[in-house]
N, C-alpha and C positions, 0 to 999 in steps of 0.2 A: 504494500500500500504506500503510495507516494502522494502527498498533498501539501499545500501551503499551510503554514502554522496560523497565519492570520492574514487579513486583507493586505494587499500590496499597497505600499505607501510611497508617495512621491512628494518630497519637500519642494514647494513652489517658490516661496519668498519669505524672508524675514523682514519685519517692520520694527525699527527701533523706536524706543520711547522718545517722544517729542511732541510739539504742539500739533502736528498734523497726523499723529498716529491713528486716532479713531477715524478720521475722514478718509485717509488713504486706505486703511485696512478694510473699511466698510465698502468702498468702491471696488477694491480688488476682489473681495469675497463674493459680492453680488455678481460681478462679471464672471468669476470662475464658476459659481453655482449655475448660472444660466448656460454657460458653455457646456457644462457637463449634463445638461438636461434636467435639472431639478425642478423646473417650472417657476413661474413668476412668484407665486405665493411662497413656495419653499425657499426661493432665493431671497425674498424679503425677510423671512425668518432668520436665515443665516446671517444676513447683513445686520439685522437688529441685535442678534446675539453677539456678533463680533464687535459691534459698536459699544455695547455695554461692557464687555470684557476689556476692550482696549481703553475705554474711559477710566475703568478702575485702575489699570496700569498707570495711566497718565496722572491720576490723582494721588495714588498711594505709593508708587514705587520710587526707589532711588535710581535704579538702572534696570529697565525692563524691556520687553519686546514681545512681539506676536509672530508666530509662525503659521503660515497658511499652507495646507497640504491637500493633495488629492488622495483618496483611498479607493481602491478597486477590489471588487470581489466578483469573479466571473465577468459577466457583461455589465454589471452595475458599477456606477461610479458615484462617489459622494465627496463631501467637503469636510475637512477637519481643521480645527485650529488649536493652537497651544499658546497659552500666555505664560511667561516666565518673568518673575520680578523679585528683586531684592528690596525689602521694605519692612514695614512693621508687622506683616503677617496678620492673621485673623485670630483674635482671642476666642471667638465663638463661631466656628464654621457653621454649626447647625442654625444659628440665628441668621447668619448671612444668607442662607439658602431658602429662607422664607420668601414666598412670592411677594414681590413689591418692595422688599427691604432694600434701602439705599442709604448708606451712611454719609454720603458726600454729594447729594443732589446731582446724581448722574441722570440717566434717562428715567430712572424710577421703576424700570421693569424688574430689576433685581436679578441676582444670580440664580435665584430659585426658578424664575421664568426661563432663563437660559437653560437650566438643567431640564426643565419640562419640554422645551422646544427640541432639544437635542435627542438623538436616538441613543447616544451613549455619552455620559458626562462623568468626569472625575475631577476632584480637587484635593490638593494636599497643601496645608499651610502650617508653617512653624513660626510662632510669635517671635519677633526679633530677627528673623532671618529672611522670610519671603514666602511667596505663594506660587504654585503652579496649577494651572487649570487646563483641561482638555475637553473638547466637545466635538462630537461627530454627527454629521447630518447626511442621511441617505434620502433618496427621492421618496416622496409620498405617493400613495396609490393614485394612479392617473397621470403622474408625471412621465413615467416611462412604462414600457411593457412589464407586466408583473414577472417576478423571478422568484427564486427560492428564498427562504428566510435568510436575511443578511446577518453576518456575524457581528459580534461586539468587538471588544478591544483586542482579543487574541492573547496568546501566551508569550509573544515576542514582539518587541517594538523598539524603535530607536529614533534618534534625532541627529541631524547634522546642522552645523552653522559655519558659514564661511568667515575667514579672517576679515576684520574691519577693512572696508574699502573694496572688497570683492563681492561679486554677485553669485559666483559658483563656488562650491565647496570641493576641496581636493580629497575629502574623506567620503567613504561609502560603506554600507553594510548590507547584508542580505541573509535570509534565513530559508532553509528548506527542511522538509522531513525526509527521512530515509526509510528503506525497507526494514521492517521489524517483525518480530514473532506474530503470528496470526492471533488476532484478538487482543493484542497488547498495545500499549501506547507506543507509537513508533519513535525512533530516535530523532532528535532535533539537532540540526547542524547549522551553526551560525558563523559567518565570516565578517571580519571588519578589515578594511584596507585604508591606510593613510598614505595617499600618494605623496611622493617627496615634494617639498615646497608647497606652493599654493597657486590658485588660479586655474586657468583652462588646461594647462599641461598636467597638473596634478590631478584634476578631475578626469582627464582622459585615461590616466593610469588606473584610477579607482574604478572607472566604468568598465575598463577591460577586465579587471579583477572580478567584478560582479558577473559579467557575461561568462567568463570562464567557470566560475563557481556554479552558475545556473546550468551550464552545459555538462558539468563534470559527472561521469558515471561512477567514479570511485569516491564515495562520500566519507572516507576516513580522513582525519585531519591531514595526514601526510599526503594522501592522494589529492586532496583539494589544493594544498600548497604547491605540489608539483605542477598541477595544471595551471595555477595562477602564475607561477614562476615563468612558464613558457609564454603565457599570454602577455606578461609585462615586459618581455624582452623587446627592445626598441622603444620603450616608453621611459619615463623617469624612474620607474620602479616604485617600490613603496614598502612600508611596514605592514605586515599582514599577520593576523592570528585567526585560527579556526578552532572552534570548540564543538565537540559532538556529545550531546547529552543523551544517555541511554537509561530511560526510566526502569526497564526490566532488570538491568544489571545494577542499577543504583549508582552509576558512576558517570563522570565526565572525563572525556579525553581531550587534551588541549595541546596544541602545537602552534608556536608563534615565532616569527622572525622580525626583529626590529622593535621600535618603541610603541607597541600596542600593549596596554595594561589589561589584565584579566583578573577578576576576583570572584570567589564564591562568598556570598554574604547571607547571614541569617541573624536570628535574634541575639546571638552571642558575639557577633562582630563580622570580620571578613578574613578570608585566606587568599593570598596572592597566588596566581598561576604564572609559571615561568615561561619566558620567551628567550630565544637566543639572539645574539647580535647578528646584524647582516641587513641586506637589502634584497627583497624579493624582486626578481627580474634582472639582477646584476651580480650580487655577491651573497648568494644563499648557501649557507653551510649545510653540513649533514643534518638532517631533521631529526628531532627527538620529540616523542609524544609523552606527555605526563598524564598520569591518572590520579583522580581524586574522587572521594565519595560525594554523591549529591547531598546537599544539606536539606534536611526535612524543613519544609516551609520557607525555604530560602530562594535565592535568585542568583543567576549568573550575570555579572556586569562586565562588559568589555568597553574600553574607550581609548581614543587616540591620545597622543601627548599634547593635544590642545586642551586637555583637562589635567590638572595636577593630581597627584595621588593623595593629597592631604584631606580628602573628604572622609568623614567619619559617620558610619551608620547610626551611632549613638546620638549624634547631634540632630538627627532627622526622625524623631519618634513617630511610629506608625507608618513609615514609608513602605514597608513590605506588604501592607494591606492594600496598596494601590496598584493601578495598572502599570504595565511595563513602560508605557509612554510617559505617564506622570512621574514614575521613578526616574526615567532618563532625563526628563526636564528638570527635576530637582537636583540631580547630580550635575547637569550642565550649569544651572544657576549657582550651585555651591562651589564648583571647582574649575569652570572653563575660564580661559584667558582670551582676550580680544586680539592678541598678537599672533594667533595661529588658527587654522581651521580646527574645528572641534566636532567630535562625534562620540556618541555613546549608545550602546544597544543593551537591552535587558531582556533576559528570558526567565520566566517564572511559571510555576504551575504546570510544567511539562513532565513532572514525575510524581 
């Protein structure tokens, strides 16, 4: 059995905090929703929700932004947005989610209404540190041809953000499932590539890595890295890590080359996963795969060196209860730097 773990996601654009954030993000989200066939009424709901969330970032954050994304499941396409801010956080998330609640004279529809309009909504806030919010919108009945029931947030998700001044990110990630025992949860394989440098040439390398991963028949970590190494020859190359999570065996196999960080995290903290020095596509040494037990109730986190390793799960209480996308957003907010491309992917609930 081979299937995708979650809907395919495409990061479209980041909008940084500033006077024009709400207006710019509203127009872009409405245009994207219409282009994807969500229908006029659903597009207006997306724009309203984006405006409310962006206004909250403007009013309350120190340094925030909004990411607009496309999500696809089969023939269906939807819109998703993520807001990330460093600021005072929310002392009472439950009160903030009451319909119509507004603490600073925004549109007044409140985050509760955003949650009600969205097909999937998640929010994690830490007082004194900041807030991350995600909302996903699929077409309503009548917008497009009816399809199968559309999935929620999935077991794996991630986020990329380009270095300040660039519009494309040189990092990329991808997830697949592999063949597994009949009737058991199949293995999940995740790859993250940090193309050397930044800008279009780095993005070209990371796209080649994703294409090689998606076409690879051997989904062992070493098999994937070997295929990616061939694909990256003639490009700048990159740092690449591959993890294979096997729920039946209760283990994760991890193989990395270059500065991609991997961690297994649970309620007790985190354990680092080892990568070897080198450059995939140019200077890849003999590969070595490391094995670790899967932590009960935990998650796999992989990120590029656009995030420092100084993040501490204990400083983000309750984070493991949230979706992989919101977890990734919180780690981006907590540890990302503006002077490099940044990417983080999280897998949880797959074992």
